[in-house]
N, C-alpha and C positions, 0 to 999 in steps of 0.2 A: 960578336956583339956590337951593337951600334955605339959609336963614340959619344961621350957625355959632353954637354954644353952647360954652362952655369951662368947665373946672373944674380946679383944682390940688388934688390929694388928698395930704395929708401924714399919715404914720402914726407912732406911737410905736415900734412894733416894725418891724424891717426888712421890706420886701416885695420878693419876687422876681417881678416882673410876668410875665416870659416863662414861668417854671415854673407860676405860678398859673393863667394863662389857656390854657396849652397844650392842655388837654382840649377846648377849643372847636374846634380845627382837626381836620377829618376828612380827614386825609391831604394829601399834596402836591397842589396844584391844586384845593383846596376852593373852590368858587365864592363861598362866604360869608366867607372868611377870607383875609387877605393879610399877609405881613410884608415890609416894604420896606427897602432898604439903609440908610436912616437910623435903623433900629432901632425903627420904629413898627409897631404891631400894629393892623391894620384889620379890622373885622368889621361885617357887616350883619345886623340882627336885626329882629324884628317885635314891638315893645312893645304893650301894651294900647292905648296912645294913638296908635300908628301906626309906620310904618317908621322905622328909624334906621340911619345909618352912623356908626360911632364909630372914633376913632383914639386909641390909648393909647401912651404912651411913658414909659419909665423915665428920670426926671431925675436921681435919686440913690437911695441905698439906702432912703430913707424917703419918696420923693416920686414920684407918678405924675401926669403931665399928660394931660388928656383933652380931646378936641374931638369934637363930635357935630353931625350935620346931620339934618334930616328932622322929620316930625311927632312922632316919639317921642324927640327929642333931649333935651328938658328932663326928661322922666321918666327917661330912662336916666341922666343925670348925677345926678339926685336919688338913684337907687338904686345908684350906683357904690360907695359904701362897703360896702353890704350885699353887692354882687356879689363884691367882693374880700375879704369876710369880715374887715374891719378890726376888728370887734367880737369875733372868736373868742378863746376862752380856752384856752391850751394848758398851763396850770400843772399840770394833772393828768396830763400826758403825760410819764411817766418810764420809758421802756422799759428792761427789764433786759437784753435781748440786746445784746451789744456792737456788733453791726453796725447795729442799728436806732438805738441811742444815738448812734453815730458819724455815721450818716446825718443824724440830727436836728441834730447839732452843726454839720455842714457846710452845712446848708440852713436857716438860721433864718428865711429870708424866704418859705418856702413857705406859702401860704394855701390853704384850700379855695376852691371856686368856687360861688357862689350866684346864678345868673342870675335865678332865679324864673320862667324860661320853660320850662315843661314840654314843650310841643309841639316847641320847637326841639331839645330833647334827646331826645325820644321817637323821632322818625322815624329819625334815624341809628342809634340803638340797636337798633331793630327790624331795620333793614337789615343790621346786623352779626350777627344771630342765626345761629349755626351755619354760617357761611361764612367764607372767608378775609377778613381785613380789607381786602386789596386789592380783592377782588371787591365788597365792600360800598361802599368808597369810589368805585369806578367807577360803581356804580349811583346813588349819591348825586349825583355830578357830572352824570350824564346827565339825571336827573329835575329837578334844580335848574336846570340850563341850559335845559331845555325849558319848565318851568312857573314858574320864579322870575321876579322883576322886577328891573330895574336898581336898584342901591343909590342912595339920594338923596345929594345934595351932591357935592363934588369927590372922589369915590371913585376908587381905582385902576381902570384899565380892566378891565372884565369882572366886577367885584364885583357880586354879586347877593343879593337878599333871598329866603330860601326861601319856597316857596308856603305859603299859609295852609291851615288844616285842611280847609275846604270844597273847595279845589282838590285836595288829596291824596285826599279822599274820592271825587272824581269822575274821577280818572285811570282810563282804560279798562284792563281786565285785560291786553289785548294790549300796551299800552305798558309796564306793569310787567314783562311777560314779556320784551319787547325790551330792557329795562334790566337783565335778568338777576336779577329779583326773583321768587322762587317764589310760588305761590299762598298758602301759609301766611303768609308775611311780608306780602304785599300785603293779605290779608284782615285781619290784625292792625292794619295802618295804617288801613284803612277803618273798622273797628269803633271804633278809638280816636278817629278823626275825628268820629264821630257824637256823642261825648260830650266833645269837646275842652274846652269851657268848664268842665265839672265837673272834668276832669283838671287844668286850669290852677289851679283853686282848691286843689289839693293843696299848692301852694307855701306856703300859709299855715297848714298843719297841722304837727303834730309829725312827726318823721321816721318813726316806726313807723306812724302813721295814714296818712301820705302814701304810703308804700310799699304799704300794704294797699289804698288806693284805686286805685293804678296797677294792681295785680294783679287787679282786678275785670274788666279787659279780657282776654278770651280771647286767649292768645298772649303775654301779658306775665307772665313768671315772675320768680323771685328775681334772676336775672342781669340781665335787662333793667331791672327796677325799680332795681337798684343802680346801673347805668350812668346812668340818668336822675338819680338822687339825687346822684350825684357831681358833676353839672354844674348841675342846677337848684336843689337844696336845700342845697348846701354840707355834706352829711352826711359827717363824717370817719370814720364807721364803716361806710359802704356798701361792704362787701366783695363783689366780683363772684364769688360762689359759682356754680360751674357753668362758669366760663371754661375754655377748652380747655387753656390753658397755666399759669394762675395757681398752682394747687396745686403743680405740679411746680417752678415757679420758686421759690415760697416754701420748699419742702422742700429743694431743692438749695442755696439761698442761706443758709438759717438752720440746716439740719440736716445738709447734705452728702449728702442722699438724696432720692429722689422720694417724695411723699406724695399721697394723694387728698384730695378735698374735705372729707370728714368729719374727717380728721386735721388738715387745715389749720385748719378752724374751731375744733377743740379746742385746737390749739397756740397760735392767736392770741387765744384768749379773754382772757388777762390784759391784752391791749392794748385791749380794749373800753373806751370808745367811740371809739377811734382806729385801728381796724384798717386802714381804707382809707388813712389818713394814713401809716401805717407802710409800706404797700406802695408808695405814691408816693415816699416818702423813699428807700427802697431803690433804686428805679429812678433817681432823680435822682443819687444818690451813685455810681451805676455798680456797685452790689453785686449787683443782681438778675441771675440767670443760670440757665441749665440746659444740660447737655451736648447736643450734637447727635449723634444716633446714626444718622442716615440721611437720605435725601432727603425733602423736604417732600411732603405730599400734593399731587397735581396740582390745578390750578384747573379748575373745571367751568363752562362757559359754557352755562347752561340756555336762553339766548335763541336758541340755534341748534338746539334740539331741536324 
């Protein structure tokens, strides 16, 4: 069994661990993520130095206890403060809209997430392009279960490390099809896998330059780049423009009416560079909403075609 490494992280500003790392989980039943009854958050990742299983637990409002196993354990613990954005500065975040201001007051412990792991964020984001989230999560589970590896250490049963880029690159097209991943999304994953090392280097760039590098991959546009930046780069301004629901949610929540992407970008401009932070806060506070006007669009299982 892999040896255990530990770290206790204390922060000056409160930290809400569950809210901060929630974007890591790709739906219920995510093979790479688990929450246990004792309040611990387990995750399996692939660090540059090797695979790691880590367990994070909130000890108090200012303290996170971390345990890690596997070849990447030491590197993970070294990078933990950066991952939880302990160094972020929110003194310039002073939203004028009362709902955003109240959401910020209610959730002082929300941090951005900066894993530095581009590939880990990229594949699920591509799978979520232009399909129901449930469909994407089903595809993610099927492919990780088939091609992932058991997580190191005393991990919860079934926890797995996602496949590396070379494995994703060589998954047969018919397997992607059986996992309900259309040819456009599978092609994007394969093309990205060919330059995965170069894409991983984007974590060391400025936010604008990093997004530009991601978008050199055919099939990765502004929405996908933002979804990656929200998890890998800790970008508080990575607004998911092009999201099927987001503009309407922002419009109904802040203006009492639906708006489109262009209007959302214009309206949220005063919140730059914290537009994504504002959206997350609205969701955490329970303010984000839009009316339901009819039945949802049906799920389509392309694997049966």
